[in-house]
C-alpha positions as CSV (number, residue, x, y, z in Angstrom):
1,E,-108.3,-32.4,21.3
2,E,-106.7,-33.0,17.9
3,L,-105.0,-29.7,18.3
4,N,-103.5,-30.8,21.6
5,V,-102.3,-34.1,20.1
6,R,-100.8,-32.2,17.3
7,L,-99.2,-29.7,19.6
8,T,-97.8,-32.6,21.7
9,E,-96.5,-34.3,18.6
10,E,-94.9,-31.2,17.3
11,S,-93.4,-30.3,20.7
12,E,-91.8,-33.7,20.7
13,R,-90.7,-33.8,17.1
14,I,-89.2,-30.3,16.9
15,P,-86.6,-30.8,19.7
16,K,-85.7,-34.2,18.3
17,D,-85.4,-32.7,14.8
18,I,-83.2,-29.8,16.3
19,E,-81.1,-32.4,18.1
20,R,-80.7,-34.6,15.0
21,R,-79.7,-31.6,12.9
22,G,-77.4,-30.4,15.6
23,E,-75.7,-33.8,15.6
24,E,-75.5,-33.8,11.8
25,L,-74.0,-30.3,11.8
26,G,-71.5,-31.4,14.5
27,R,-70.5,-34.4,12.4
28,M,-70.1,-32.2,9.3
29,L,-68.1,-29.7,11.3
30,K,-65.8,-32.4,12.7
31,S,-65.4,-33.8,9.2
32,L,-64.5,-30.4,7.9
33,Q,-62.0,-29.8,10.7
34,N,-60.4,-33.2,10.0
35,D,-60.2,-32.4,6.3
36,L,-58.6,-29.0,7.0
37,A,-56.1,-30.6,9.4
38,T,-55.2,-33.2,6.8
39,E,-54.9,-30.6,4.1
40,R,-52.7,-28.4,6.4
41,R,-50.4,-31.4,7.1
42,D,-50.2,-32.2,3.4
43,R,-49.5,-28.6,2.5
44,L,-46.8,-28.3,5.2
45,S,-45.2,-31.5,3.9
46,R,-45.3,-30.3,0.3
47,E,-43.8,-26.9,1.4
48,G,-41.1,-28.8,3.3
49,R,-40.2,-30.9,0.2
50,I,-40.1,-27.7,-2.0
51,V,-37.9,-25.9,0.5
52,K,-35.5,-28.9,0.6
53,Q,-35.4,-29.0,-3.2
54,V,-34.7,-25.3,-3.4
55,E,-32.0,-25.6,-0.8
56,D,-30.4,-28.6,-2.5
57,H,-30.5,-26.7,-5.8
58,R,-29.0,-23.6,-4.2
59,Q,-26.2,-25.7,-2.8
60,F,-25.6,-27.5,-6.1
61,I,-25.4,-24.2,-8.0
62,E,-23.1,-22.7,-5.3
63,Q,-20.8,-25.7,-5.7
64,L,-20.8,-25.4,-9.5
65,M,-20.0,-21.7,-9.2
66,E,-17.1,-22.4,-6.8
67,E,-15.7,-25.1,-9.0
68,E,-16.0,-22.7,-12.0
69,R,-14.3,-19.9,-10.0
70,T,-11.5,-22.3,-8.9
71,E,-11.0,-23.5,-12.5
72,R,-10.9,-20.0,-13.8
73,K,-8.3,-19.0,-11.2
74,Q,-6.2,-22.0,-12.1
75,S,-6.4,-21.3,-15.8
76,S,-5.6,-17.7,-15.3
77,E,-2.5,-18.6,-13.2
78,E,-1.4,-21.2,-15.8
79,I,-1.7,-18.5,-18.5
80,R,0.3,-16.0,-16.4
81,Q,3.0,-18.6,-15.8
82,E,3.2,-19.4,-19.5
83,V,3.4,-15.7,-20.4
84,A,6.2,-15.3,-17.9
85,R,8.0,-18.3,-19.2
86,I,7.7,-17.1,-22.8
87,N,8.9,-13.6,-21.8
88,N,11.9,-15.1,-19.9
89,T,12.7,-17.3,-22.9
90,K,12.5,-14.3,-25.2
91,K,14.7,-12.2,-22.9
92,R,17.3,-15.0,-22.7
93,E,17.2,-15.5,-26.4
94,G,17.6,-11.8,-27.0
95,E,20.5,-11.6,-24.6
96,T,22.1,-14.7,-26.2
97,F,21.6,-13.3,-29.7
98,E,23.0,-10.0,-28.6
99,Q,26.0,-11.7,-26.9
100,M,26.6,-13.7,-30.1
101,I,26.6,-10.5,-32.2
102,V,29.0,-8.8,-29.9
103,R,31.4,-11.9,-29.9
104,E,31.3,-12.0,-33.7
105,L,32.0,-8.3,-34.0
106,E,34.9,-8.7,-31.6
107,E,36.2,-11.7,-33.6
108,L,35.9,-9.6,-36.8
109,R,37.7,-6.7,-35.3
110,S,40.4,-9.0,-34.1
111,A,40.7,-10.6,-37.4
112,M,40.8,-7.3,-39.2
113,G,43.5,-6.2,-36.8
114,Q,45.5,-9.3,-37.7
115,D,44.7,-8.9,-41.3
116,R,46.6,-5.6,-41.4
117,L,49.7,-7.5,-40.2
118,L,49.5,-10.1,-43.0
119,D,51.0,-9.4,-46.4
120,P,48.6,-8.9,-49.3
121,C,49.1,-12.4,-50.6
122,Q,48.2,-14.1,-47.4
123,R,45.1,-11.9,-47.1
124,S,43.7,-13.1,-50.4
125,G,44.6,-16.7,-49.7
126,V,47.2,-16.8,-52.5
127,R,50.5,-18.5,-51.8
């Protein structure tokens, strides 16, 4: 009889114990799934922020490079223009100097030709 009572108690207790453990495992599984979903959302959010930061940084660097490139082109053009201006000035100065020399030579030749016509006293400046 005691064995029957015990068997009855065990047959009632075991299914209840299994059900209780099943519910506990269900709650633990649900909690784990919620934690994983939360972690996934957080990770995706972090990844999104990181991607945005990287993109913002890429755009910033690209803008800086474009500004540098434009500044270099402008400086290069200014230097070319200055070199051209200096070369033109030198060319004009060279032509002007050359023209001055030619004019003075012509004046000297002319004066020398007139000098031959003057008498020796006038050439030396004696009167």
